[in-house]
C-alpha atoms as a printed R data frame, in Angstrom:
    type eleno elety resid chain resno       x       y      z
1   ATOM     1    CA   MET     A     1   0.096  -0.141 -0.006
2   ATOM     2    CA   ILE     A     2   2.973   2.274  0.106
3   ATOM     3    CA   GLY     A     3   2.462   5.535 -1.887
4   ATOM     4    CA   ASP     A     4  -0.669   3.990 -3.746
5   ATOM     5    CA   PRO     A     5  -3.794   4.556 -1.323
6   ATOM     6    CA   ALA     A     6  -6.044   3.190 -4.322
7   ATOM     7    CA   ILE     A     7  -4.650  -0.455 -3.535
8   ATOM     8    CA   CYS     A     8  -7.040  -0.678 -0.724
9   ATOM     9    CA   GLN     A     9  -9.741  -0.979 -2.925
10  ATOM    10    CA   ARG     A    10  -8.799  -4.308 -4.499
11  ATOM    11    CA   VAL     A    11 -10.886  -6.900 -2.763
12  ATOM    12    CA   ARG     A    12 -10.807 -10.754 -3.072
13  ATOM    13    CA   GLY     A    13 -12.951 -13.450 -1.298
14  ATOM    14    CA   GLY     A    14 -15.015 -10.531  0.429
15  ATOM    15    CA   HIS     A    15 -12.150  -9.299  2.460
16  ATOM    16    CA   THR     A    16  -9.893  -6.135  1.791
17  ATOM    17    CA   GLU     A    17  -6.602  -8.157  1.675
18  ATOM    18    CA   ASP     A    18  -4.219  -5.250  1.409
19  ATOM    19    CA   MET     A    19  -5.863  -3.545  4.105
20  ATOM    20    CA   SER     A    20  -5.655  -6.580  6.205
21  ATOM    21    CA   LYS     A    21  -2.055  -6.997  5.533
22  ATOM    22    CA   THR     A    22  -1.338  -3.418  6.509
23  ATOM    23    CA   PHE     A    23  -2.752  -3.740  9.803
24  ATOM    24    CA   ASP     A    24  -0.751  -7.262 10.264
25  ATOM    25    CA   GLU     A    25   2.395  -5.361  9.526
26  ATOM    26    CA   LEU     A    26   1.609  -2.307 11.509
27  ATOM    27    CA   ALA     A    27  -0.129  -3.819 14.672
28  ATOM    28    CA   GLU     A    28   2.052  -2.345 17.220
29  ATOM    29    CA   ALA     A    29   2.061   1.138 15.784
30  ATOM    30    CA   TYR     A    30  -1.564   1.453 15.474
31  ATOM    31    CA   GLU     A    31  -1.990   0.046 19.058
32  ATOM    32    CA   ALA     A    32   0.644   2.866 20.266
33  ATOM    33    CA   MET     A    33  -0.959   5.598 18.945
34  ATOM    34    CA   ILE     A    34  -4.013   5.599 20.955
35  ATOM    35    CA   ASP     A    35  -4.676   6.733 24.491
36  ATOM    36    CA   TRP     A    36  -7.061   3.620 25.276
37  ATOM    37    CA   GLN     A    37  -8.119   4.889 28.592
38  ATOM    38    CA   LYS     A    38  -9.156   8.309 27.419
39  ATOM    39    CA   ARG     A    39 -10.628   7.133 24.350
40  ATOM    40    CA   LEU     A    40 -12.819   4.440 26.176
41  ATOM    41    CA   ARG     A    41 -13.991   6.943 28.658
42  ATOM    42    CA   ASN     A    42 -14.975   9.276 26.096
43  ATOM    43    CA   GLU     A    43 -16.978   6.492 24.040
44  ATOM    44    CA   GLU     A    44 -18.445   4.613 27.256
45  ATOM    45    CA   PRO     A    45 -21.829   6.504 27.500
46  ATOM    46    CA   LEU     A    46 -22.866   5.638 24.261
47  ATOM    47    CA   TYR     A    47 -22.394   2.095 24.502
48  ATOM    48    CA   ARG     A    48 -24.051   1.814 28.088
49  ATOM    49    CA   TRP     A    49 -26.893   3.729 26.803
50  ATOM    50    CA   LEU     A    50 -27.065   1.320 23.853
51  ATOM    51    CA   PHE     A    51 -26.818  -1.865 25.727
52  ATOM    52    CA   GLU     A    52 -29.416  -0.636 28.327
53  ATOM    53    CA   ARG     A    53 -31.895   0.068 25.635
54  ATOM    54    CA   THR     A    54 -31.704  -3.476 23.826
55  ATOM    55    CA   GLY     A    55 -30.986  -5.136 27.217
56  ATOM    56    CA   ALA     A    56 -27.880  -6.721 25.469
57  ATOM    57    CA   LYS     A    57 -26.399  -9.990 26.568
58  ATOM    58    CA   ARG     A    58 -24.553 -10.985 23.663
59  ATOM    59    CA   VAL     A    59 -22.324  -8.431 21.380
60  ATOM    60    CA   LEU     A    60 -20.451  -8.596 18.501
61  ATOM    61    CA   ASP     A    61 -17.288  -6.272 18.078
62  ATOM    62    CA   ALA     A    62 -16.757  -6.437 14.001
63  ATOM    63    CA   ALA     A    63 -13.174  -5.094 12.886
64  ATOM    64    CA   CYS     A    64 -12.038  -5.364 16.753
65  ATOM    65    CA   GLY     A    65  -8.561  -4.586 16.031
66  ATOM    66    CA   THR     A    66  -6.410  -5.023 19.435
67  ATOM    67    CA   GLY     A    67  -9.135  -6.028 21.336
68  ATOM    68    CA   HIS     A    68 -10.036  -3.102 23.551
69  ATOM    69    CA   HIS     A    69 -13.685  -2.528 22.988
70  ATOM    70    CA   ALA     A    70 -14.574  -6.349 23.159
71  ATOM    71    CA   VAL     A    71 -12.519  -6.336 26.467
72  ATOM    72    CA   MET     A    72 -14.362  -3.611 27.959
73  ATOM    73    CA   PHE     A    73 -17.828  -5.022 27.011
74  ATOM    74    CA   ARG     A    74 -16.692  -8.185 28.685
75  ATOM    75    CA   THR     A    75 -15.836  -6.329 31.898
76  ATOM    76    CA   TRP     A    76 -19.616  -5.264 31.982
77  ATOM    77    CA   GLY     A    77 -20.901  -8.806 32.254
78  ATOM    78    CA   LEU     A    78 -21.430  -9.353 28.534
79  ATOM    79    CA   LYS     A    79 -20.860 -12.413 26.279
80  ATOM    80    CA   VAL     A    80 -18.390 -10.937 23.609
81  ATOM    81    CA   GLU     A    81 -17.274 -12.003 20.205
82  ATOM    82    CA   GLY     A    82 -14.343  -9.918 18.555
83  ATOM    83    CA   ALA     A    83 -13.736 -10.473 14.989
84  ATOM    84    CA   ASP     A    84 -11.403  -8.866 12.765
85  ATOM    85    CA   ALA     A    85  -9.837  -9.748  9.187
86  ATOM    86    CA   SER     A    86  -6.412  -9.261 10.380
87  ATOM    87    CA   GLY     A    87  -5.061 -12.501 11.558
88  ATOM    88    CA   ALA     A    88  -2.456 -10.663 13.279
89  ATOM    89    CA   MET     A    89  -4.799  -8.457 15.360
90  ATOM    90    CA   ILE     A    90  -6.598 -11.610 16.359
91  ATOM    91    CA   GLU     A    91  -3.452 -13.531 17.416
92  ATOM    92    CA   ARG     A    92  -2.254 -10.339 19.386
93  ATOM    93    CA   CYS     A    93  -6.013 -10.200 21.144
94  ATOM    94    CA   ARG     A    94  -5.761 -13.876 22.103
95  ATOM    95    CA   ALA     A    95  -2.297 -13.639 23.604
96  ATOM    96    CA   ARG     A    96  -3.043 -10.504 25.597
97  ATOM    97    CA   TRP     A    97  -6.601 -10.975 26.703
98  ATOM    98    CA   GLY     A    98  -7.026 -14.816 26.562
99  ATOM    99    CA   GLN     A    99 -10.006 -16.337 25.576
100 ATOM   100    CA   SER     A   100 -13.073 -18.047 27.406
101 ATOM   101    CA   ALA     A   101 -16.626 -18.794 26.874
102 ATOM   102    CA   ASP     A   102 -17.619 -15.418 27.234
103 ATOM   103    CA   LEU     A   103 -14.562 -13.865 25.201
104 ATOM   104    CA   ARG     A   104 -13.868 -15.300 21.957
105 ATOM   105    CA   TRP     A   105 -11.758 -14.008 19.126
106 ATOM   106    CA   VAL     A   106 -12.363 -15.071 15.275
107 ATOM   107    CA   VAL     A   107 -10.821 -13.821 12.103
108 ATOM   108    CA   ARG     A   108 -13.511 -12.535 10.070
109 ATOM   109    CA   GLY     A   109 -14.113  -9.673  7.883
110 ATOM   110    CA   PHE     A   110 -17.414  -7.373  8.841
111 ATOM   111    CA   ASP     A   111 -18.642  -8.196  5.295
112 ATOM   112    CA   VAL     A   112 -18.693 -12.165  6.057
113 ATOM   113    CA   ALA     A   113 -22.002 -13.593  7.729
114 ATOM   114    CA   VAL     A   114 -22.080 -14.539 11.181
115 ATOM   115    CA   GLU     A   115 -22.562 -18.332 11.531
116 ATOM   116    CA   GLU     A   116 -26.014 -17.763 13.572
117 ATOM   117    CA   GLU     A   117 -28.383 -15.279 12.226
118 ATOM   118    CA   GLU     A   118 -30.240 -12.929 14.633
119 ATOM   119    CA   SER     A   119 -28.136 -14.425 17.483
120 ATOM   120    CA   LEU     A   120 -26.840 -11.333 18.826
121 ATOM   121    CA   ASP     A   121 -28.192  -8.234 20.612
122 ATOM   122    CA   VAL     A   122 -25.802  -5.583 19.401
123 ATOM   123    CA   ALA     A   123 -23.040  -5.422 16.756
124 ATOM   124    CA   THR     A   124 -20.535  -2.400 16.736
125 ATOM   125    CA   CYS     A   125 -18.213  -1.457 13.931
126 ATOM   126    CA   VAL     A   126 -16.388   1.428 15.195
127 ATOM   127    CA   GLY     A   127 -12.872   3.237 14.829
128 ATOM   128    CA   ASN     A   128 -13.688   4.269 10.957
129 ATOM   129    CA   SER     A   129 -13.480   0.527 10.010
130 ATOM   130    CA   LEU     A   130 -16.424   0.349  7.667
131 ATOM   131    CA   ALA     A   131 -14.882   3.266  5.672
132 ATOM   132    CA   LEU     A   132 -11.995   0.908  5.263
133 ATOM   133    CA   ALA     A   133 -14.469  -1.276  3.260
134 ATOM   134    CA   GLY     A   134 -12.770  -0.103 -0.327
135 ATOM   135    CA   THR     A   135 -16.211   0.088 -2.004
136 ATOM   136    CA   MET     A   136 -19.577   1.165 -1.316
137 ATOM   137    CA   GLU     A   137 -20.706  -2.173 -2.529
138 ATOM   138    CA   VAL     A   138 -18.583  -3.917  0.140
139 ATOM   139    CA   ALA     A   139 -19.767  -1.365  2.915
140 ATOM   140    CA   ALA     A   140 -23.364  -2.175  2.099
141 ATOM   141    CA   LEU     A   141 -22.866  -5.732  2.243
142 ATOM   142    CA   ALA     A   142 -20.992  -5.294  5.660
143 ATOM   143    CA   MET     A   143 -24.278  -3.511  6.916
144 ATOM   144    CA   ARG     A   144 -26.409  -6.320  6.011
145 ATOM   145    CA   GLN     A   145 -24.262  -8.849  7.358
146 ATOM   146    CA   LEU     A   146 -24.313  -6.976 10.648
147 ATOM   147    CA   LEU     A   147 -27.943  -6.570 10.565
148 ATOM   148    CA   ARG     A   148 -28.377 -10.226  9.783
149 ATOM   149    CA   ALA     A   149 -26.303 -11.258 12.807
150 ATOM   150    CA   VAL     A   150 -28.810  -9.138 15.418
151 ATOM   151    CA   ARG     A   151 -32.057 -10.282 16.544
152 ATOM   152    CA   ARG     A   152 -35.486  -8.237 16.132
153 ATOM   153    CA   GLY     A   153 -35.108  -5.367 18.819
154 ATOM   154    CA   GLY     A   154 -31.334  -5.412 18.460
155 ATOM   155    CA   ALA     A   155 -29.190  -2.963 17.005
156 ATOM   156    CA   VAL     A   156 -25.997  -2.238 14.919
157 ATOM   157    CA   LEU     A   157 -23.741   0.738 15.930
158 ATOM   158    CA   ILE     A   158 -21.370   2.069 13.241
159 ATOM   159    CA   HIS     A   159 -18.728   4.876 13.717
160 ATOM   160    CA   VAL     A   160 -16.911   6.510 10.801
161 ATOM   161    CA   LEU     A   161 -14.892   9.835 10.679
162 ATOM   162    CA   ASN     A   162 -16.872  12.677  9.546
163 ATOM   163    CA   LEU     A   163 -14.740  13.297  6.464
164 ATOM   164    CA   TRP     A   164 -16.716  16.532  5.273
165 ATOM   165    CA   ARG     A   165 -15.642  18.604  8.011
166 ATOM   166    CA   LEU     A   166 -11.920  18.615  6.509
167 ATOM   167    CA   GLU     A   167 -10.790  21.305  4.208
168 ATOM   168    CA   GLU     A   168 -10.020  19.681  0.672
169 ATOM   169    CA   GLY     A   169  -6.222  18.702  0.514
170 ATOM   170    CA   VAL     A   170  -5.223  19.937  3.631
171 ATOM   171    CA   CYS     A   171  -3.535  17.454  6.249
172 ATOM   172    CA   GLN     A   172  -4.644  17.544  9.718
173 ATOM   173    CA   TRP     A   173  -2.341  15.968 12.040
174 ATOM   174    CA   GLN     A   174  -3.596  14.067 14.863
175 ATOM   175    CA   LYS     A   175  -1.244  12.398 16.464
176 ATOM   176    CA   CYS     A   176   2.684  12.466 17.408
177 ATOM   177    CA   ARG     A   177   3.826  10.123 19.741
178 ATOM   178    CA   LEU     A   178   7.275   8.428 20.582
179 ATOM   179    CA   ALA     A   179   6.805   4.428 21.442
180 ATOM   180    CA   ASP     A   180   8.731   1.472 21.840
181 ATOM   181    CA   LEU     A   181   8.206  -0.852 18.882
182 ATOM   182    CA   ALA     A   182   9.801  -4.254 19.041
183 ATOM   183    CA   GLY     A   183  12.528  -3.040 21.732
184 ATOM   184    CA   GLN     A   184  13.363   0.089 19.539
185 ATOM   185    CA   GLN     A   185  12.450   3.743 19.954
186 ATOM   186    CA   ASN     A   186   9.782   5.075 17.154
187 ATOM   187    CA   LEU     A   187   8.375   8.009 16.443
188 ATOM   188    CA   ILE     A   188   4.561   7.783 15.053
189 ATOM   189    CA   ILE     A   189   2.984  10.617 13.277
190 ATOM   190    CA   LYS     A   190  -0.577  10.211 12.049
191 ATOM   191    CA   GLY     A   191  -2.865  12.798  9.778
192 ATOM   192    CA   VAL     A   192  -5.684  12.488  7.869
193 ATOM   193    CA   HIS     A   193  -6.771  14.592  4.687
194 ATOM   194    CA   ARG     A   194  -9.582  14.767  2.182
195 ATOM   195    CA   CYS     A   195  -9.231  15.100 -1.770
196 ATOM   196    CA   GLY     A   196 -12.750  14.896 -3.212
197 ATOM   197    CA   VAL     A   197 -15.032  12.208 -1.839
198 ATOM   198    CA   ARG     A   198 -12.150  10.248 -0.425
199 ATOM   199    CA   GLY     A   199 -10.320  10.566  2.839
200 ATOM   200    CA   TYR     A   200  -6.750   9.183  3.103
201 ATOM   201    CA   VAL     A   201  -4.937   8.591  6.581
202 ATOM   202    CA   ASP     A   202  -1.136   9.428  6.531
203 ATOM   203    CA   LEU     A   203   1.051   7.423  8.871
204 ATOM   204    CA   LEU     A   204   4.683   8.011  9.433
205 ATOM   205    CA   VAL     A   205   6.544   5.644 11.426
206 ATOM   206    CA   THR     A   206  10.469   6.440 11.888
207 ATOM   207    CA   ARG     A   207  12.656   4.511 13.888
208 ATOM   208    CA   LEU     A   208  15.360   6.377 16.037
209 ATOM   209    CA   ALA     A   209  18.501   4.966 15.543
210 ATOM   210    CA   ASP     A   210  22.271   6.226 16.214
211 ATOM   211    CA   GLN     A   211  22.591   5.882 12.409
212 ATOM   212    CA   GLU     A   212  20.507   7.522  9.476
213 ATOM   213    CA   PRO     A   213  16.558   7.007 10.922
214 ATOM   214    CA   GLU     A   214  14.770   4.212  9.202
215 ATOM   215    CA   MET     A   215  11.356   5.372  7.968
216 ATOM   216    CA   ARG     A   216   7.928   3.842  6.688
217 ATOM   217    CA   SER     A   217   5.216   5.795  5.232
218 ATOM   218    CA   GLU     A   218   1.572   4.632  4.471
219 ATOM   219    CA   CYS     A   219  -1.159   6.352  2.891
220 ATOM   220    CA   THR     A   220  -4.355   4.575  3.392
221 ATOM   221    CA   ALA     A   221  -7.795   5.667  1.425
222 ATOM   222    CA   PHE     A   222 -11.014   5.573  2.823
223 ATOM   223    CA   LEU     A   223 -14.647   5.822  1.724
224 ATOM   224    CA   GLY     A   224 -16.402   9.232  2.108
225 ATOM   225    CA   LEU     A   225 -19.431   8.103  3.661
226 ATOM   226    CA   GLU     A   226 -22.474  10.345  4.120
227 ATOM   227    CA   ALA     A   227 -25.144   9.943  6.664
228 ATOM   228    CA   ALA     A   228 -27.435   9.403  3.927
229 ATOM   229    CA   ASP     A   229 -25.494   6.251  2.414
230 ATOM   230    CA   LEU     A   230 -25.347   4.673  5.789
231 ATOM   231    CA   GLU     A   231 -29.394   5.228  6.499
232 ATOM   232    CA   SER     A   232 -29.921   3.966  3.255
233 ATOM   233    CA   MET     A   233 -27.341   1.051  3.533
234 ATOM   234    CA   ALA     A   234 -29.121   0.288  7.182
235 ATOM   235    CA   ARG     A   235 -32.634   0.351  5.993
236 ATOM   236    CA   GLU     A   236 -32.045  -1.713  3.056
237 ATOM   237    CA   GLY     A   237 -30.270  -4.144  5.109
238 ATOM   238    CA   GLY     A   238 -33.347  -4.501  7.421
239 ATOM   239    CA   ALA     A   239 -33.286  -1.812  9.834
240 ATOM   240    CA   ALA     A   240 -36.540  -0.516 11.171
241 ATOM   241    CA   ARG     A   241 -35.180   2.594 12.423
242 ATOM   242    CA   VAL     A   242 -31.832   4.629 12.190
243 ATOM   243    CA   GLU     A   243 -30.583   7.238 14.445
244 ATOM   244    CA   ILE     A   244 -27.561   9.424 13.374
245 ATOM   245    CA   PHE     A   245 -25.248  11.383 16.029
246 ATOM   246    CA   GLY     A   246 -22.319  13.684 15.530
247 ATOM   247    CA   ASP     A   247 -20.441  12.319 18.519
248 ATOM   248    CA   TYR     A   248 -20.335   9.887 21.324
249 ATOM   249    CA   ARG     A   249 -22.377  12.037 23.721
250 ATOM   250    CA   ARG     A   250 -25.406  11.774 20.948
251 ATOM   251    CA   GLU     A   251 -25.210  15.281 19.909
252 ATOM   252    CA   ALA     A   252 -26.867  16.142 16.644
253 ATOM   253    CA   TYR     A   253 -25.043  15.222 13.317
254 ATOM   254    CA   VAL     A   254 -23.781  18.641 11.664
255 ATOM   255    CA   ARG     A   255 -22.279  17.584  8.325
256 ATOM   256    CA   GLN     A   256 -19.664  20.600  8.139
257 ATOM   257    CA   ALA     A   257 -18.572  20.420 12.018
258 ATOM   258    CA   SER     A   258 -19.286  17.270 13.539
259 ATOM   259    CA   GLN     A   259 -16.168  15.056 14.374
260 ATOM   260    CA   ASP     A   260 -17.771  12.034 13.966
261 ATOM   261    CA   LEU     A   261 -20.714  10.099 12.310
262 ATOM   262    CA   ILE     A   262 -22.455   7.713 14.107
263 ATOM   263    CA   VAL     A   263 -25.389   5.627 13.268
264 ATOM   264    CA   VAL     A   264 -27.597   3.388 15.267
265 ATOM   265    CA   ALA     A   265 -29.516   0.893 13.106
266 ATOM   266    CA   TRP     A   266 -32.498  -0.755 14.896
267 ATOM   267    CA   LYS     A   267 -33.702  -3.829 13.430
């Protein structure tokens, strides 16, 4: 994917193959970028609200990454499955968090059917993951598969970055962190920019050494999903009602201002 963001549109076997490979290779860097305590504190009220309204007992965290959301849900007494198309991510989850009857990890893309339809109370797909589907068709398929997995009265929660608040062509730098990766000091810089109807995540990982620094850069394209796109996908996938929010406090979504685009599709 280096230097060629369009490659992420190449999909094989229902999975965005090149995207999974990137996350396999950069799992430690993505983990190190995030202040997980701060992030989960910010997001927790929305999840608790949703789980209370659905009476949730069984939850799927699709595109679970390194598993922090799934583990948090498990500590609330829920039975949780974390699924991700990246085998490296799932191996990290199993090694770090373990596995039990109430917390299991599976390698599965969000566009692949869950074995038992209507077996879950809630399915979540957050962290801009659905926007990495590569095409609108794959994103719509993923929405259908997630809705099929939840029971009547359950819900699917989707979170993506609100691309439309970004100025055209200008990179908004979000992270600059020093991190120990594989026993060596690295500088990680992450930003995001918009070109037309596509967004791009810009990532630079620099290993700091006595000699010349070793650098790796990635530019990952993602879909510019509109609120209307997600609502249409949800209704076509079987949602009876759709709510749209602009952040995890459930404030109204404003296209030109909201940082997030969050959709709750009720089945």
